[in-house]
C-alpha positions, 0 to 999 in steps of 0.5 A: 844077411843083416836082419830087419832093424826093428827099433824103438826109443825110450825117453825119460822126461824131466819133471818139475812141480810148481807150487807143490811137493818136489818129489819127482816119483810122486809127480810122475805117478800123478802125471801117468795116472791122470792120463791112464784114468782120465784120458784113456780110461784104461790101465793095463799093468806091465808084466815083469815076468821076463825082466832080467836087466842083470844079464850081461851080453859078455857072459859076465859082469864086472865086480861091483857093477850095478845093473838097473833095479826092476821097480815093480812097485811103481806105476806102469801101464800099456797103451793101445798104441803098443807103447809102455808109459811108466815111472822109471826111477824118478821120471815119467818114461815113454817107450815107443812100440816096436817100429819097423823103420826109423821114420816110424820110430820118429812118428811114435816118439812124436806121439810120446811128446803129445801123450806127455802134453796131454798128461800135463793137462790132465794132471793139472786139472786133477789136482785142486791145490794149484800145483802145476806139472811141467815136463821137459824133453831133455837129459839133465837137470843142471845139478849134475843128474842125467837121465836117458833117452835110450834106443833099441835095435833088433840084432842077429844073436849070431853076431859076436858081441866083440864085433859089435863093440868094435864096429859101433863105438866110432859111430856112437862117439861121433854121431853126436855131431848131428844127434846132439841136443846142445847144452849151456855149460858143464855139470861134471868134472869131466873137462878137467876144470876147463871153462865150458860155454856150450856143448854139442850134447847133453849126455856125453860128459856123463859117460865114463866107460867104454863097455859095461852093464850100468845105465845110471853110474859109470855109464858105458858107451856100449851097454851090455844088457842082454835082455832080448824081449824076443827069442833069445836063440835068434835075436839080441836087443842092442840097448843104446844109452848114449843118445840125446832126447831130440825134438828136431825130427831130422836129427831123430831120424838120423839118430835111429836110421844111421845107427840101423845102417851101421849095425847092419854092416856089422852083422854082415861084417862089412869092413872099410879100408880104414880102421876107425878104432879110437885110442880112447873112446870115452875121452874122444866122446867128451872132446867131440861134445866140446868141438862145435867147430868140428875140427878137433883131431881125435887119436886113433888106435893106429897112431893116426888122427881123424875128426868126428866129421871125417869118421862120419864121412868114412861110415857114410861112404861105406854105408852108401856102397853097402846099400848099392851092393846089397839093398836096404831091405833090412831098414824095413822100407827101402824108401826110408833107407834111401832117405836116411842116406840122403839126409846123412850126406846132406847133413855132413855137407852142411856141417863141413861147410856151414853148421849154422845152415842146419838150424832147421834140422839139428837141435844143437845148431838151432839152440846155439843160434837162439843163444848167440842171437840173444847174446848179441842183442843183450851183450851178455856172456855165456855165464849169464843165467838167462842163457841157462834158463833159455836152454831149459825152455827149449825143451819145455813141452808146454806149447805156449812156453817151448822155445823149440815150438816157436822155431821153423824146424823141418817136419817129416811127419804130418800132425794128423799122423802123429795124432793117430799114433797116440792110439793106433799101433804100428802095423808092421810089428807085433805091436799091432797085435798087442795094441789091437787086443788092448783096444778090443778086450781091455778088461780081459788083458790082465797084463802085457809086456813086449813079448807076451800078453796075459788074458783072463778068460774067466776061468783058471788059469790065466792064459799067456800068449807069447810073441817071441818074434817082433815081426810076427803079429803084424796087421797082415798076419793077424787082422783076419784072425782078430776080426773073426774072434768075438772074444779072447777065448775064440782068439786063443782057440784059433791061435791054438789051432 
């Protein structure tokens, strides 16, 4: 039986400094430091003890592969909502806390946007020299550099990794028809010199391999990083790097929710009547991104062809039957699981009949509609630089500048719930324990990471509290314990007993 799909989103934001040093690492540090010191007035560092990004799920790494470096010297902080806010390479990155369902994941991803907006305001106030910090929730700088929006899913360690590769690849290649954020033009030689006006996704053209360990060079569709941040004998964490940064909440829900469903089917070894293995997944990924009319036939391994939409219909039908037969308990919330299936079917119907009818639900459609309306008004072509500027402005997080913020997109999370998530952790994962300890004893929590907290009790040695199960440390598990403990020493004594 599939295990609960605890999930999370890591977003690397684009950053630009007006009237100042363009160094993005320095700018990211100022941004995060301003939030930690001037707004939350707390800075709990990240514990790198368990970081091992070089571990490969296949048991080996290809010769010449380059796992991500662990950058312990850059600014890292843990927030009271259980999230991680830090400098990753040359970007400010917000990693949501562990979420028990896809809708909760959307909520904390939205909270991350608000944290970045508050960070911009704090940084702009902190610098006296006229510098202005601008943050974009997008995935490329239009100069050939891409930065990621990664997802994470809890999986059963017993599931063979080869089965995961075979089962999830068709979904990752084709789900971009509803997860894509849209992009004007092209930044890579991927398309063999063909002129590209608009793509469904920002990320697809930057992928070069089917399977691999890298995240910044030779990006693979299936990332093999084996870093569970949990009990390694029971769990694996599937680290997903193929997604776009979504502003539209429905697109974000579908990104996480449909992937959770497909992964559960892989764990339970549910196989449909048709083999969905693609002959060349990398090439197919590029083709789908260019196919905004959704009619491109992709070559399958068995010699047949199928469009991305047809593959998604196959996966949806399989998921619908799976849910009817076995339930959706693994989704964390049965109601959320049913909502994902309902939305999935609705969006596929819309894409099949009139993609532009989904402008309130999908980023790439909303952006394309804006751009085509502008072209019609001004009589310009896709090579007009104003369209590229509008593309960027869609992702601008400044409320007064954002094109996305002016649109009437469908909301799934009310604003007060988003505001609460800025400081409060999810109740149904171990993030609750992490966040509550940081709120209650900020001076005594020396460092933290996903699977442990380190306390300073005023005596040697420091005390580490392991949290190896993402579904332990919830409000139901630990609230009474936390209320009974006036000090960290009392808490640890009670935990020991």
